[in-house]
C-alpha positions in Angstrom: 180.8 97.4 62.8 179.6 96.7 59.3 177.8 93.4 58.9 180.3 92.4 56.1 183.1 92.6 58.6 181.4 90.3 61.1 182.7 86.7 61.7 181.9 83.8 64.0 185.2 84.0 66.0 184.4 87.5 67.3 181.4 86.3 69.3 183.3 83.5 71.2 184.8 83.8 74.7 182.9 87.0 75.5 181.4 87.8 78.9 178.2 89.2 77.4 176.1 88.9 74.3 176.2 91.5 71.5 173.4 94.1 71.6 172.7 94.6 67.9 169.5 92.4 68.3 167.4 92.6 71.4 164.3 90.5 72.3 161.0 92.2 73.0 158.6 89.2 73.5 158.8 85.4 73.6 156.0 83.1 72.5 157.2 79.9 74.1 155.7 76.4 73.7 156.8 73.5 75.8 155.7 69.8 75.8 157.4 67.8 78.5 157.4 64.0 78.3 157.3 62.7 81.9 157.5 59.0 81.0 160.8 57.2 81.5 162.1 59.0 78.4 162.2 62.3 80.4 162.6 64.7 77.5 160.8 67.8 76.2 160.0 69.4 72.9 159.5 73.1 72.3 159.3 76.0 70.0 160.0 79.7 70.5 158.9 82.7 68.4 160.9 85.7 69.6 159.9 89.2 68.6 163.1 91.1 68.3 164.4 94.5 67.3 167.3 94.5 64.9 169.2 97.7 66.0 172.2 97.6 63.7 173.1 95.8 60.4 174.0 92.2 61.0 174.2 88.8 59.3 174.4 87.1 62.6 172.0 86.3 65.5 173.8 85.4 68.7 171.9 84.1 71.6 172.2 81.6 74.4 171.5 77.9 74.2 172.9 74.9 76.0 172.1 71.1 76.0 169.4 71.7 73.3 169.0 70.1 69.9 167.8 72.6 67.4 165.6 70.9 64.8 166.9 71.0 61.3 165.1 73.5 59.0 163.2 75.1 61.9 165.2 78.3 62.2 164.0 81.3 60.3 163.6 85.1 60.5 160.8 87.3 59.3 160.6 91.0 59.2 157.4 92.3 60.7 154.7 92.6 58.1 156.7 90.6 55.6 155.7 87.1 54.6 159.2 86.2 53.3 161.2 84.0 55.7 164.9 84.4 55.7 166.7 81.0 56.3 170.2 80.8 57.9 173.1 79.3 56.0 174.8 78.0 59.1 173.9 77.3 62.8 176.9 77.0 65.1 176.7 75.7 68.7 179.6 77.0 70.9 179.4 74.6 73.9 182.0 76.3 76.0 180.2 79.7 75.8 176.7 78.2 75.7 175.8 80.3 72.7 174.0 79.6 69.4 175.4 81.6 66.4 173.0 81.8 63.5 174.6 83.0 60.3 172.5 84.4 57.4 173.7 85.2 53.9 172.3 88.6 53.9 172.0 91.4 56.5 168.8 91.2 58.5 166.5 94.2 57.9 166.6 96.7 60.8 163.5 97.2 62.9 161.0 94.7 64.2 161.1 91.0 63.3 160.4 87.5 64.5 163.0 84.7 65.0 161.6 81.2 65.1 163.4 78.1 66.5 162.1 74.6 67.3 164.1 72.4 69.7 164.3 69.4 71.9 166.0 68.7 75.2 166.4 66.2 78.1 164.7 66.6 81.5 167.9 66.0 83.4 168.4 65.3 87.1 170.9 68.2 87.6 168.3 70.4 89.2 168.9 73.2 86.7 167.3 74.3 83.4 164.2 72.3 82.7 164.6 69.2 84.9 162.8 66.2 86.5 162.1 65.8 90.1 160.8 62.5 91.5 157.9 62.1 93.9 155.7 59.3 95.2 152.0 59.1 94.5 150.0 56.1 95.9 153.3 54.3 96.5 154.4 54.7 92.9 157.4 56.9 91.8 156.5 59.6 89.4 158.3 62.4 87.6 157.4 66.1 87.7 158.9 68.7 85.4 160.4 71.8 87.1 162.4 74.8 86.0 165.4 76.5 87.8 166.9 79.2 85.6 168.9 81.4 87.9 171.6 82.4 87.3 172.0 81.3 83.7 170.1 78.2 82.8 167.0 79.4 80.9 169.2 78.6 77.9 168.9 74.9 78.9 165.2 75.1 78.3 164.9 77.3 75.3 167.2 79.5 73.1 167.1 83.0 74.5 169.0 86.2 75.4 169.8 84.8 78.9 171.1 87.9 80.6 169.3 90.0 83.2 169.3 93.2 81.1 167.5 91.6 78.2 164.0 92.0 79.7 161.1 90.9 77.6 157.4 89.8 77.8 156.6 86.1 77.8 153.5 84.2 76.5 153.8 80.6 77.6 151.9 77.6 76.3 152.2 74.1 77.8 151.0 70.8 76.5 150.8 68.3 79.4 148.9 65.2 80.5 145.3 66.0 81.5 145.5 64.7 85.0 148.5 67.0 86.0 148.7 70.5 87.4 150.7 72.9 85.2 151.8 76.3 86.5 153.7 79.2 85.1 154.4 82.8 86.1 150.9 84.1 85.0 147.4 82.7 85.4 145.9 80.5 82.7 144.1 82.4 80.0 142.6 79.4 78.2 142.6 75.6 78.5 141.9 73.1 75.7 141.5 69.4 76.4 142.3 66.7 73.8 141.8 63.3 75.4 144.8 62.3 77.6 146.5 65.7 77.1 145.5 69.4 77.6 147.0 72.6 76.3 147.2 75.6 78.6 147.7 79.1 77.3 149.0 81.5 80.0 148.4 85.3 80.1 151.3 87.4 78.8 153.7 88.5 81.5 155.1 92.0 82.2 158.6 92.4 80.9 161.0 90.3 83.0 164.4 88.7 82.8 164.8 85.1 81.5 166.1 83.8 84.8 162.6 84.5 86.3 160.6 82.4 83.8 159.1 79.3 85.5 157.1 76.2 84.7 156.1 73.4 87.0 154.2 70.3 85.9 153.1 67.5 88.4 150.5 66.3 90.8 149.7 68.7 93.6 147.3 69.7 96.4 147.1 73.3 97.4 145.8 75.7 100.1 144.8 79.3 99.1 144.1 82.7 100.5 144.0 86.3 99.4 146.0 89.4 100.3 144.1 92.6 101.3 144.4 93.8 97.7 142.7 90.6 96.5 145.8 88.8 95.1 145.2 85.1 95.0 148.0 83.3 96.9 148.4 79.5 96.7 150.8 77.0 98.3 151.2 73.8 96.3 152.6 70.6 97.8 152.6 66.9 97.2 149.1 65.3 97.4 148.2 64.7 101.0 150.5 67.4 102.5 148.4 70.5 102.0 148.0 71.2 105.7 151.8 71.6 105.8 151.4 74.7 103.5 149.1 76.7 105.8 151.9 78.4 107.8 153.7 79.5 104.7 150.4 80.8 103.2 149.7 82.9 106.3 153.2 84.4 106.1 152.9 85.1 102.4 149.5 86.8 102.6 150.7 89.1 105.5 154.1 89.7 103.8 152.5 90.9 100.5 150.5 93.5 102.4 153.6 94.6 104.4 155.8 95.0 101.3 153.1 96.9 99.4 153.1 99.4 102.2 156.9 99.5 102.7 157.8 99.8 99.0 154.8 102.1 98.3 154.1 99.8 95.2 151.5 97.1 94.9 152.5 93.5 94.1 152.8 93.6 90.3 151.1 90.3 89.2 147.5 89.0 89.4 148.5 85.8 91.4 151.3 84.3 93.5 151.9 80.6 93.6 154.5 79.0 95.9 155.4 75.3 95.2 157.3 72.8 97.3 159.7 70.8 95.0 161.1 67.4 96.3 164.4 67.8 94.4 165.7 71.4 94.6 169.3 72.6 94.7 168.9 76.0 96.4 166.7 76.9 99.3 164.1 78.7 97.1 163.8 80.6 93.9 161.9 83.9 93.4 160.5 83.2 89.9 158.0 86.0 89.1 154.5 84.9 90.4 155.7 81.2 90.8 158.1 80.8 93.6 159.7 77.4 94.0 161.1 76.0 97.3 162.8 73.0 98.8 160.2 71.2 100.9 162.1 72.1 104.1 161.8 75.8 103.3 158.1 75.9 102.6 156.3 73.1 104.5 155.7 73.1 108.3 154.2 70.1 110.1 152.7 71.1 113.5 153.6 67.7 115.0 157.0 66.9 113.5 158.7 70.3 112.5 160.9 72.1 115.0 160.7 75.8 116.0 163.9 76.4 113.9 162.0 74.9 110.8 159.1 77.4 111.4 161.5 80.3 111.5 163.3 79.2 108.4 160.0 79.0 106.5 159.0 82.5 107.6 162.3 84.0 106.7 162.7 82.2 103.4 159.2 83.1 102.2 159.8 86.7 103.2 163.1 86.7 101.3 161.6 85.3 98.1 158.6 87.7 98.2 160.9 90.7 98.7 162.5 89.7 95.4 159.1 90.3 93.6 160.0 93.9 94.1 163.8 93.9 94.6 165.0 91.7 91.7 161.9 91.0 89.6 160.3 94.4 89.2 163.6 96.2 89.5 166.4 93.9 88.2 170.2 94.1 88.5 171.7 95.1 85.2 174.4 92.4 85.4 175.6 89.7 87.9 178.1 92.2 89.3 175.2 93.7 91.0 173.7 90.4 92.3 174.0 91.8 95.9 171.3 94.3 95.1 168.9 91.3 94.8 170.2 89.1 97.5 171.5 91.5 100.1 168.3 93.5 100.0 166.1 90.4 100.1 168.0 89.0 103.1 167.7 92.3 105.0 164.0 92.8 104.1 163.2 89.2 105.1 164.2 90.1 108.7 162.1 93.3 108.5 159.1 91.1 107.6 159.7 88.4 110.2 160.2 91.0 112.9 156.9 92.6 111.9 154.9 89.3 111.9 156.7 87.7 114.8 158.1 90.4 117.1 158.5 87.9 119.9 161.1 86.0 117.9 163.6 88.9 118.3 165.0 88.3 114.8 167.1 91.4 114.6 169.4 90.0 117.3 169.5 86.8 115.4 170.4 88.8 112.3 173.9 89.1 113.8 174.6 85.5 112.8 174.1 86.7 109.2 176.6 89.4 109.8 179.1 87.0 111.4 178.9 84.7 108.3 179.7 87.7 106.1 182.6 88.8 108.4 184.1 85.3 108.4 184.3 84.9 104.7 185.3 88.5 104.1 188.3 88.1 106.4 189.9 85.8 103.8 192.4 87.0 101.3 190.4 84.9 98.8 187.1 86.8 99.4 185.8 89.2 96.8 184.1 92.7 96.7 180.3 92.9 97.0 180.4 94.2 93.4 182.5 91.5 91.7 183.4 91.4 88.0 181.9 88.4 86.2 183.6 87.6 83.0 181.9 84.3 82.1 178.6 82.6 83.0 180.5 79.7 84.7 181.7 82.2 87.3 178.3 83.3 88.5 177.4 80.4 90.7 180.2 81.0 93.1 179.2 84.5 94.0 175.9 83.3 95.5 177.7 83.3 98.8 177.9 85.0 102.2 179.3 88.2 100.6 176.4 88.8 98.2 173.8 87.7 100.8 175.1 88.4 104.3 177.7 91.1 103.8 175.3 92.7 101.4 172.4 92.6 104.0 174.8 93.8 106.7 176.0 96.9 104.9 172.4 97.8 104.1 171.6 97.5 107.8 174.6 99.7 108.5 173.5 102.3 106.0 169.9 102.3 107.2 171.1 102.8 110.8 173.3 105.7 109.6 170.6 107.4 107.5 167.6 106.6 109.8 164.7 104.2 109.1 162.2 106.7 107.7 164.7 108.4 105.2 165.8 104.9 104.1 162.3 103.6 103.5 161.3 106.8 101.6 164.4 106.4 99.4 163.7 102.7 98.7 160.2 103.5 97.6 161.5 106.2 95.2 164.1 103.8 93.8 161.5 101.1 93.2 159.2 103.7 91.5 162.0 105.1 89.3 163.4 101.7 88.1 160.2 99.6 88.0 160.1 97.2 84.9 163.8 98.0 84.1 167.3 97.4 85.3 169.5 99.2 87.8 173.1 99.3 89.0 174.4 99.8 92.5 175.2 103.5 91.7 171.5 104.0 90.8 170.5 103.1 94.3 173.1 105.3 95.9 172.0 108.2 93.8 168.4 108.0 95.0 169.5 107.5 98.6 171.8 110.5 98.3 169.1 112.7 96.9 166.6 111.7 99.6 169.0 111.9 102.6 171.4 114.7 101.6 174.3 112.5 102.8 177.3 111.5 100.6 176.0 107.9 100.2 178.0 107.1 97.0 181.3 108.1 98.6 180.5 106.3 101.9 179.2 103.0 100.4 181.7 102.6 97.5 184.4 101.8 100.1 182.2 98.9 101.3 181.0 97.5 97.9 183.9 98.1 95.5 186.8 96.8 97.7 186.8 93.5 99.5 187.3 93.1 103.2 186.5 95.4 106.1 188.4 97.1 108.9 189.2 96.3 112.5 189.1 99.5 114.5 191.7 99.4 117.3 190.9 101.6 120.2 192.8 102.7 123.3 192.1 105.3 126.0 194.7 107.9 127.1 194.0 111.0 129.2 190.4 111.6 128.3 191.1 110.9 124.6 190.2 107.8 122.6 192.8 106.9 119.9 191.3 105.0 117.0 193.1 103.3 114.2 191.7 101.3 111.3 193.4 98.5 109.3 192.0 95.7 107.1 191.1 92.7 109.2 192.4 89.3 107.9 191.9 86.0 109.7 195.5 85.0 108.6 196.8 87.8 110.9 198.4 89.5 107.9 198.2 93.2 107.6 195.8 94.2 104.8 195.5 97.3 102.7 192.4 99.3 102.2 190.7 102.2 103.9 187.0 102.5 104.7 184.6 105.3 105.6 183.4 103.8 108.9 180.2 105.0 110.5 181.3 104.7 114.2 178.9 104.8 117.1 180.1 104.6 120.7 178.6 104.7 124.2 180.3 105.1 127.5 178.9 103.7 130.8 175.3 103.9 129.5 173.3 103.9 126.3 172.3 107.5 127.2 175.9 108.7 126.5 176.4 108.2 122.8 178.5 109.7 120.0 178.4 109.2 116.2 181.0 110.1 113.6 182.6 109.0 110.4 186.1 107.5 110.6 187.5 108.4 107.2 191.2 108.4 107.9 193.6 105.7 109.3 193.9 107.4 112.7 191.6 109.6 114.7 191.5 111.0 118.2 188.2 111.7 119.9 187.9 113.8 123.0 185.7 112.0 125.6 186.6 114.1 128.6 183.0 115.3 128.7 181.7 111.7 129.1 182.0 109.6 132.2 181.5 105.8 132.4 183.3 102.7 133.5 183.2 101.1 130.1 183.3 102.2 126.4 181.6 100.2 123.6 182.1 100.9 120.0 179.7 99.8 117.2 176.6 100.2 119.4 174.0 97.4 118.7 176.5 95.9 116.2 175.0 97.7 113.2 178.4 98.3 111.6 180.2 95.8 109.4 183.6 95.9 111.1 185.4 94.5 114.1 186.7 96.3 117.2 189.9 95.6 119.1 190.1 97.1 122.6 193.2 97.7 124.7 193.5 95.7 127.9 192.0 98.4 130.1 188.9 98.9 127.9 188.5 95.1 127.4 188.5 94.6 131.2 185.8 97.3 131.6 183.6 95.5 129.0 184.0 92.2 130.7 182.8 93.7 133.9 179.9 95.3 132.0 178.9 91.9 130.7 179.0 90.4 134.2 177.0 93.2 135.6 174.4 93.0 132.8 174.9 96.6 131.6 175.1 95.7 127.9 172.3 94.7 125.6 172.3 91.3 123.9 173.6 92.7 120.5 176.6 94.2 122.1 177.3 91.2 124.3 177.2 89.1 121.1 179.5 91.6 119.3 182.2 91.7 122.0 182.4 87.9 122.0 182.4 87.5 118.2 185.2 90.2 117.8 187.3 88.6 120.4 186.9 85.1 118.9 187.9 86.5 115.4 190.9 88.2 116.9 191.9 85.0 118.6 191.6 83.0 115.4 193.8 85.6 113.7 196.4 85.1 116.6 195.9 88.7 117.8 194.6 87.5 121.2 195.4 84.2 122.9 192.9 81.4 123.5 193.3 81.6 127.3 192.0 85.2 127.3 189.1 84.2 125.1 188.1 81.4 127.4 188.3 83.8 130.4 186.0 86.2 128.6 183.5 83.4 127.8 183.4 82.6 131.6 181.8 86.1 132.0 178.7 84.8 130.1 177.7 82.3 132.7 174.4 84.2 133.4 173.6 84.8 129.7 169.9 84.9 128.9 169.6 85.7 125.2 169.2 82.8 122.7 171.4 84.3 119.9 174.3 85.0 122.3 174.1 81.5 123.8 173.8 79.9 120.3 177.0 81.7 119.4 178.7 80.6 122.6 177.8 77.0 121.7 179.3 77.2 118.2 182.5 78.9 119.4 182.8 76.2 122.2 182.6 73.3 119.8 185.1 75.0 117.4 187.6 75.6 120.2 187.3 72.0 121.4 188.1 70.7 117.8 191.2 73.1 117.6 192.5 72.0 121.1 192.1 68.3 120.2 194.6 68.9 117.4 196.9 71.6 118.8 197.0 70.7 122.5 195.4 67.2 123.1 196.8 67.1 126.6 194.4 70.0 127.4 191.3 68.5 125.7 189.8 66.9 128.8 190.0 70.2 130.7 188.7 72.2 127.8 185.7 70.0 127.4 185.1 70.1 131.1 185.1 73.9 131.1 182.6 74.1 128.3 180.4 71.4 129.8 180.4 73.4 133.0 179.5 76.6 131.2 176.6 75.0 129.1 175.2 72.4 131.5 173.5 74.9 133.9 171.6 76.4 130.9 170.5 73.0 129.8 169.5 72.0 133.3 167.3 75.1 133.6 165.6 74.7 130.2 165.3 70.9 130.4 164.3 68.3 127.9 160.6 68.9 128.0 158.7 71.9 126.7 157.1 74.0 129.4 154.1 76.2 129.5 155.1 79.8 128.6 158.2 78.7 126.6 159.3 81.2 124.0 160.0 80.3 120.4 163.7 80.9 121.1 163.5 78.5 124.2 162.6 75.7 121.9 165.5 76.4 119.5 167.9 76.8 122.4 166.9 73.6 124.1 167.8 71.6 121.0 171.1 73.4 120.5 172.3 73.1 124.1 171.4 69.4 124.3 173.1 68.7 120.9 176.3 70.5 122.0 176.4 68.6 125.4 175.9 65.3 123.4 178.8 66.3 121.1 181.0 67.1 124.1 180.3 63.7 125.5 178.4 64.8 128.6 177.4 61.4 130.0 174.1 62.5 131.7 172.9 64.2 128.6 173.9 61.2 126.4 172.2 58.6 128.5 169.0 60.6 128.8 169.0 61.2 125.1 169.4 57.5 124.4 166.5 56.7 126.8 164.2 59.1 125.0 165.5 57.9 121.6 164.5 54.3 122.5 161.0 55.5 123.4 160.8 57.3 120.1 161.9 54.2 118.1 159.0 52.3 119.7 156.5 55.1 119.3 157.0 58.0 116.8 154.3 60.0 118.5 155.8 59.9 122.0 155.9 63.2 123.9 159.4 62.2 125.2 161.1 63.4 121.9 159.5 66.3 120.3 161.0 67.8 117.1 163.1 70.4 118.8 165.2 67.8 120.7 165.3 65.0 118.2 168.6 66.0 116.6 170.2 66.1 120.1 169.1 62.5 120.6 170.3 61.5 117.1 173.7 63.0 117.8 173.9 61.3 121.2 173.1 57.9 119.5 175.9 58.5 116.9 178.4 59.6 119.6 178.1 56.1 121.1 178.0 54.2 117.8 181.0 52.1 116.9 181.8 49.6 114.1 181.2 46.8 116.6 177.8 48.2 117.8 175.8 49.9 115.1 172.2 49.3 116.4 171.6 53.1 117.0 172.9 53.9 113.5 170.5 51.3 112.0 167.6 52.6 114.0 168.3 56.1 112.6 168.4 54.7 109.1 165.0 53.1 109.7 163.6 56.5 110.9 165.1 58.1 107.7 163.5 55.5 105.4 160.1 55.5 107.1 159.7 59.3 107.3 158.1 61.2 104.4 158.9 64.6 106.0 161.9 66.2 104.4 162.8 68.0 107.6 163.0 64.7 109.5 165.2 63.2 106.8 167.5 66.2 107.0 167.6 66.0 110.8 168.8 62.3 110.6 171.3 63.0 107.8 172.9 65.9 109.7 173.5 63.7 112.8 175.0 60.6 111.1 178.5 61.8 110.3 179.0 63.2 113.8 180.0 59.7 114.9 183.6 59.7 116.2 184.4 56.3 114.7 186.0 56.9 111.3 184.9 53.5 109.9 181.3 54.3 110.6 181.7 57.7 109.0 182.9 56.1 105.8 179.8 54.0 105.8 177.7 57.1 106.3 179.5 58.9 103.4 178.9 56.0 101.1 175.2 56.0 102.1 175.0 59.6 101.1 175.8 58.8 97.5 173.2 56.0 97.2 169.8 56.7 95.5 168.2 56.7 98.9 169.5 60.3 99.5 168.4 63.1 97.2 171.4 64.9 95.7 170.3 68.2 97.3 170.4 66.6 100.8 173.9 65.1 100.6 175.3 68.4 101.9 173.3 68.0 105.1 175.2 64.8 105.8 178.6 66.4 105.0 177.9 69.3 107.4 178.0 66.9 110.4 181.6 65.6 109.8 183.7 66.1 112.9 187.4 66.7 113.4 188.1 63.0 114.2 186.8 61.9 110.8 188.2 64.6 108.5 191.1 62.4 107.3 188.8 59.5 106.2 186.4 62.0 104.7 189.2 63.5 102.7 190.3 60.1 101.4 186.7 59.3 100.6 186.3 62.6 98.7 189.4 61.9 96.6 188.3 58.4 95.8 184.8 59.5 94.7 185.7 62.9 93.2 185.2 61.8 89.6 181.7 60.5 90.3 180.8 63.6 92.4 182.1 66.0 89.7 180.1 64.1 87.1 176.9 63.8 89.2 176.8 67.4 90.4 178.4 69.3 87.5 178.5 73.0 88.1 176.5 74.7 90.8 176.9 75.6 94.4 176.2 72.0 95.8 179.6 70.7 94.5 181.4 73.5 96.3 180.0 72.2 99.7 181.8 68.8 99.2 185.1 70.7 99.2 184.5 73.3 101.8 182.7 71.1 104.4 185.4 68.4 104.3 188.8 70.1 103.8 188.2 73.2 105.9 188.4 71.1 109.0 192.2 70.5 108.6 194.7 72.5 110.5 198.2 71.8 109.0 200.2 73.4 106.2 200.9 69.8 104.9 197.2 69.2 104.4 196.8 72.6 102.7 199.5 71.6 100.3 197.9 68.2 99.7 194.5 69.8 98.9 196.1 72.3 96.5 198.0 69.5 94.8 194.9 67.3 94.4 192.8 70.0 92.9 195.6 71.5 90.7 194.6 69.3 87.8 190.9 69.2 88.6 190.0 72.9 89.0 187.1 74.3 87.0 185.9 78.0 87.0 182.9 77.1 89.2 185.0 75.7 92.1 188.2 77.7 91.8 187.2 80.3 94.4 186.0 77.6 96.8 189.3 75.7 96.5 191.3 78.9 97.1 189.2 79.9 100.2 189.3 76.4 101.6 193.1 76.1 101.4 193.4 79.5 103.0 191.1 78.4 105.9 193.4 75.4 106.5 196.4 77.7 106.7 194.5 80.0 109.1 193.7 76.9 111.3 197.4 75.9 111.1 198.4 79.3 112.3 195.9 79.2 115.1 196.9 75.7 116.2 200.5 76.9 116.5 199.3 79.9 118.6 197.3 77.6 120.9 200.4 75.3 121.3 202.5 78.3 122.4 199.8 79.6 124.8 201.7 78.8 128.1 198.9 80.1 130.3 196.0 78.0 128.8 196.4 75.1 131.2 196.6 77.4 134.2 193.5 79.4 133.1 191.5 76.2 132.6 192.6 74.9 136.0 191.6 78.1 137.7 188.2 78.2 136.0 187.5 74.6 136.8 188.1 75.1 140.6 
């Protein structure tokens, strides 16, 4: 298009920026004011290439004031500055349109802009976080730019494909630590302030630029290559960074070997931030974390906290290769970043801590992906993104967990060595550039000789997944695939499914691709009393067995012939089929009875979560059976709890510590009187002495839940004791533990008090969701009323971002009637914004699925008899 034909309107309401000018290098200066004013000033000199004639420069900017007279363009080597005739801010599109009278000369040039902004408390862009130092509240300045918030700090081409080099300069108070992606090149002090000049970065996307300014202590170490690694945390907490440091140093060495590519930067800093919306952020060379995801306190952190730190650190460091060195071309390919980092983090954790058995635990990631992807309101792994406001919502179980699961499925199909070799080739080929999903498939196809593109497109380009129904007839297995939907509806779609099966033993295995709707497999040459499809649960699909095959698998579980992954898979598939009304609840409960001798943490953890979900559904659908249902699950879980006990034992495994807490918490929620009274006894001891050995971190939440189970509006002493623990603790993990227990109280009036407390300044915005996650079925009505009454405040406080979606999903997804689904739809009809639209649709669908399931439970005539039989 000729520059004369260009006009302002053509740049509005577009998904992407025009490409007639591209950035090559940013010289960025920032001066944060951390006083009560909480603002910042800055300037940016962007070296650009003008690729086509234009009178316009179009780039991203949001919530910034551009200084009058500061904008100019110079052609390289020319002293004449061209000044714009008009600068237009388009708030809706978050773009800055700079119009010149004349066409800009093609070739290299420099665009200059000075600007000012506010250090907001929204936890995105350049924002403030509050911490305490010597009893005094202070502000730190932090950046969080992913997915599209660098534009809130400086004007830029804020899309992943516009990679450029960055030279960053910071002017900050002399007594503060200031960090960025690269090491400091030079420091100049001027009385109370200092100016830090950082080394130029390699080319990278804007969402990976990072700055942190505040007071910190640190611990440090070096990788085998000599890379300096530091963990920064609040003053006085440096010991809590030692475990993350150990994981980071080892992980850098592991990834260098696995990807056949050294870590690309001269240093790696990891920083614990008190106010942080996500779990962590992989900024190149300066990774930021919530305190709960980076710090580990030997005395007061639980085993689950330790594992979370290890997995999150491994996830973020995987991004230094997958995401930072090789970057997705556009947000449609977000899963390339997040799915791979999720999968690789388990690879790392398994290598460093083989005794944790994390690959079995990985199945809980797969389950989360399967749950969301069984909704009609799900989306493909590769999802079209037409506006920046839509990006936040795809940071979900599909991009992370389905993404990681289909990678595991592909690795299992191609073989570990071939897969690793191909990944190294991919990293090598696309280093310092951008890639699309098809680029990865092409490399994998070349290395393996398999039709990877054809196979995987069915998993990434269409939403959902199949349920493979299987029945046996005269030495032949008859397989049929249809899309699985939790609503019970019949979906469309066809997948190329890598099927594995074993019969009677893991020695007798077959593998094949199920490409068509129906297939018959001759198994007359294989003997065995049971047949299991999807061996080791490496495939992202469900299996529905006929009655005869299901009975054989139940016997195989009871006789301990199946490994833990397959025991998990059989239970999870059956549970999903039950929720979709393809099996009745009485048969699911009968199957669960077969797990009475289970030994594996991951399987028992899943039994616990399914048990609690069934109890809440029966409470609504068949309240007359609630006592019997609770009694059955208490009878199933109590022997495990009795065996593992309240107190740690010598020789306990890591998973024993996690299981102990989960079992005792579940029994407290189920109202098991012996557990509740013992929990309260230990809690009283803990209130009197925070260092008592009677309540170590792994069982604290169980005690907190027990206390809230017995709290009523007329007797709130336990609730008040918990608030006291919350207020006195400076450990984020302890605060989160307390918050997650408060709303489990069955007294709705107390829950309203808890919900109001969550919105006070005492609770950091990021932590509110931990409180919401505890809401029980008994309190969902009052929680919904509370949400409606406070929606305006919540929407204003949280704005866009994934945190606001949790308010909706955690509260309304508990309902199980079509009337409530209609009510939720009606309330949000006039309040929907692009960044919550998908969440509202999915949450309403979940309510309708619950309503269906409740009707099915009501009509299950054998449920009472089955419970009575099992309780004999």
